[in-house]
N, C-alpha and C positions, 0 to 999 in steps of 0.2 A: 504493500500500500504506500510505498515511498513515492513522494512527489504528487500524490493525489490530494486534492483539496477536500476538506471535510464539509465545506459549505457548498450548496448548489447555487452557483453564481446566477444562473438564469432565474431561479426562484427569487433570489434576493433582489434582482433588478426589477422583476415584475411587481413585487410587493412595494418597492420603493416608488414606482411610478403610480401606484394606486392612490397614494396620499398627496399627489401633486396637483389634484384638481380642486377647484373651489367648491365648497359645499353649497354656495348660494346660486352661482350661475353655471357651474360645471366646466368652466373654461380652465385651461392650464394656468397654474399659479407661477409667476416669475419671482425668483428670489434675488434681491439685489443688496449690496452692501452700501450703507449710507454712513457718512461721517458727520458728526455734529460739529458745531462751532467750537466746542471744547476739545475736540480731537477724539472723542469716543466713537468707536466703530460699532455698528449694529446691523444685523441682517433684517431686512424687511421683505415681506411677501406682498407683491402687487397683483391685484386682480381687478375686480369690478368696482373699485373705488369705495369699498366699504370699510 
């Protein structure tokens, strides 16, 4: 079993993509990094302006 991954990469990619849709409009959610004026970084999810 040497060199074989214990995790199913295809299943992980599928489950990751399931949570990437908006619960309100169903569109894909875009994740962007924003930097505040104080220099603090944060990840923001953009979708249907909610």
